[in-house]
N, C-alpha and C positions, 0 to 999 in steps of 0.2 A: 842580251841585256847589258847596258853599259855600266861602268864602274860606279857612277853616281847613283844609279838605281840600287845596286847592291848595297852600297853604304847606307842609303836611305832606309831600305827594308830592315837592315840589321839594327840600326838605331831605333827605328819606329817600333819594331817588335820588342826589343829590349825595354823601350820606354813603356810599352803596355805591360809586360810581365813585371817590370819594376814597380809600377803603380799598383798593380793588383796585389803584389806581395807586401810592399811596405805600407800601403794604406791599411791592410788588415793587421799587420804587426803593430802599427801605431796605436790602434784602439783594442789591442788584444785583451786587456783586462776587462774593458767594458763589454766586449763580445762574450767573454766567459760568463759574465753575470746575466746578460739578457738572453743567453741560450741555455740557461740552467733550468728554466721552467716554462711550460707551455703558456702560462699566464702572461709571461713577458714577451711572447712571440710578436704581438703587434708593435712593441717598442723595437725589437730586433728588425722587424720588417721596415720600419721607417729609416733605420740606420742603413739597411741593405739598399734601400732606394737611393739614399744620398750617396752611398758608395758607387752604385751603378751609374748614376747621373754624372758623378765626378770622372769616372773612367771614360765614359762616352765623350765628355767634354774635352778632356786632355788629349784624347785620341783624334779629335777633330771631327767627331760624328754628330749629326743633328737629326733627330727623329721627326719625320713628317707623318703624322697619324691621321688616318681617315676612318671614321666610324659610321658604319651603316646603321648600327643600333647601339644605344648607350647602355652601359652596364649599370644596373640598379644596385646601389650599395647595400640594400637590405636583403638581397637574395644571394644564393650560392650558384656558382657556375663551374663548368669544366672547360678550361681554356685549352685549345688544341692548335698550336702554331706549327708550321713546318720548321725543320731543324737543319741549319746549314753552316753554323759557325759557333765558336766559343762565346761570341758576344751576344748570342741569342738570349742568354740568361740576363745580361745587363739590360737589353732592350725590353724584355718582358717585365723586369722589375720597374723600369723607368715609366712605362705606360700604365701600370696597374692603378686602379682607383681604390682597391680594397685589398687587404692582406690575403695572400694566397700561399700555398705550399707547393713546391716542386716535387714531382715523383721522378727520380733520376737513377741512372745506372751506378752500380757500386764502384766502377772504375774511377769515377771522379773523386772518390774518397781517398785515393792514393796521392792526389796532388798535395804537396807540402803546404801546411797551414790552411789553405783554402779548403782542402778536403776534410780537415778536422771539423770545421764549422758547418760544412756542407752536410756531413753525417749527423750533426746535432740538430739540424733545422729542417732537413728534407726527408722525404720518405724514400728509402733506398731499396732498390730491387736488384736481385741477382737473377737475371733471366734464364740462367742455366739451372736454377734451383726451384723446383715446384713449390716447396714450402715458403720460400722467399716471396714468390709471386702471390701466394695466398695471403701472406702477412701484409702485403701492400693494401689489400682490400680492407682489412681490419684497421690499419693505420689511417687510411683515407676516411673511413667512416667516422673515426674519432675526430679528425680535423674538421670534417664537414659539420659534425654535430656541434663543434665549437664556433661555428659561423665563418670558417675560412673557406675560400675557394681553392680549387686544385688546378694545377697546370701540368699537363703531360704532353711531351713531344711524341705524337703517336707513331712516328717513324721508328722511334726507339734508338736511333743512331743518326750520325751525320753520314750521308752517302759518300763512299770513298771515290767513286767515279764522278769526276766533275761534270760529265755529260748528263747525269741522271737528274731530272727535274725534281722528282719526288719519289721517295722509297715507299714500299708497301707499308700500310698502317698495321699496328698491332691492335688487339681487341680491348686491352685494359681500360683505356679512357672511356670507351663506349659502354662497356659493362658497368663500370662505376656510375656513369651518368644515368643510365637506365635504372639501376638499382636504387639510386637516390632521387630519381625523377627531377634531375636538374638539367638545365639547357647546356648543349654543346655550343661553345663559342669558337667557330673556325677563325683562324688568323693567318694572314699571309705576310711573311717577312720577305720582301722582294730583293733587298740589296745586301744582306749580311754576308752572303758567300762572296759576292763581288768585292765588298769593302774589306773583309777580314776573314778569309778562308783559312783552312788548316795548312795550306801550302805556304811555307815560310816566306818565300820571295814573291809576294803578291799583295794586292790590296792598296787602298789609299783612303784618306779622309774624305768625308762627303755626307750626302743625305742618306738616311735609312728610312725608306718608306715602309709603313705598316698599315695593313687594312684589317679592321675588325668587321667580319661579315655579319649578316643577319643571323641571329641565334637559331639553332635547331632544337625544337622542343622534344622532350622525351616523355611528356605526359601521356599516360596510357600505354606506353611501349613496354614490351617484355624482352627478355634476353633473346627471344626468337627474332627480334628486330635488330639485333646487334650488327649483323653484317650489312644490312641495308643502311643503317645509320652511319656506319664506318665508310661505306662506299659513297654516300651522299657528301660526307665531310671531305673525303679524299678528292672527289671530282670537283668540288667547289674550289679548293685550294689549287689543285693541279691545273684546272682550266684558267685560273687567274694568272698563274705563273707562265703558262704557255702563251697566253694572250700578251703578257708583258714582254716576253722574249721576242715575239713577232713584232711588237710595236717598236722595240729598240732597233731591230734589224731594218 
C-alpha cells in the first residue's frame, strides 16, 4: 500500500469518527430530552434517521435499495439483516419506513457518548447472561405492543474472518417473531464490509446495495418451527451473498 492510500485511510476514518462524535455532541441536550420517555421515541427516531443520512452522505456513501416486498406502515415486523460493518446501523436507520428499535450487544454501550444514547434507546443484551437474554424478550414485547418494529442482526456479531460470508444465526429474532406472529423481513447488505469494514486501512466511498427480500410469514408457527424459520432466513441471505460474489468475479 502506498503512502497516499495510508494518508487517505487515516483522514477518511478520522472524518467518520469525528462526524459521529461531534454530531451527537452538537445536539446532546435535545437527545437527552427525546430519549427520556418512550412516548418521545418516534421523535428520537426521526433525529436518528437524519443523523444516519448525514453520516452516510459525508462519507460518500449512497444507498441503492431494492424491495421485493414493501413494508406496510400499519404492521409490525422483525427485520433481520446480515451484519458486516459499523455502518450497518446507519444503513438500517436510513432505509426504514417506520420507527423500529435495535436489539444490540452490551459492548456498544462502552463507546463514549454514542454508547450512552444507545443504551437509552435500544434493547441491550448480554449474551453471556441468561437473565439478560430473557429480559430482551420482555423488552421487545413492550416495544412491539407500542407499535414499533424490531431489528436484530441474527448473526449476533460481525465475523472476524474476512472470508466468512455469513456467520451462524442465533435464535432470538425467530423466537420473538413466532411468539408475536409477525413476519420476518430478511435483508441483504451487499457492500458494507467492502466499503467500511472493521479493518482500519480499507474501504472507500461508493454505492451501498440493500435488498429487502420477500417476507417470511410466522402465522400458525410455533417455537417448534424456530430452527426451520432460522435456516430459511439464513439460506436466503447466504445464497444472495454467494451469488453476488460469483457475479463480481
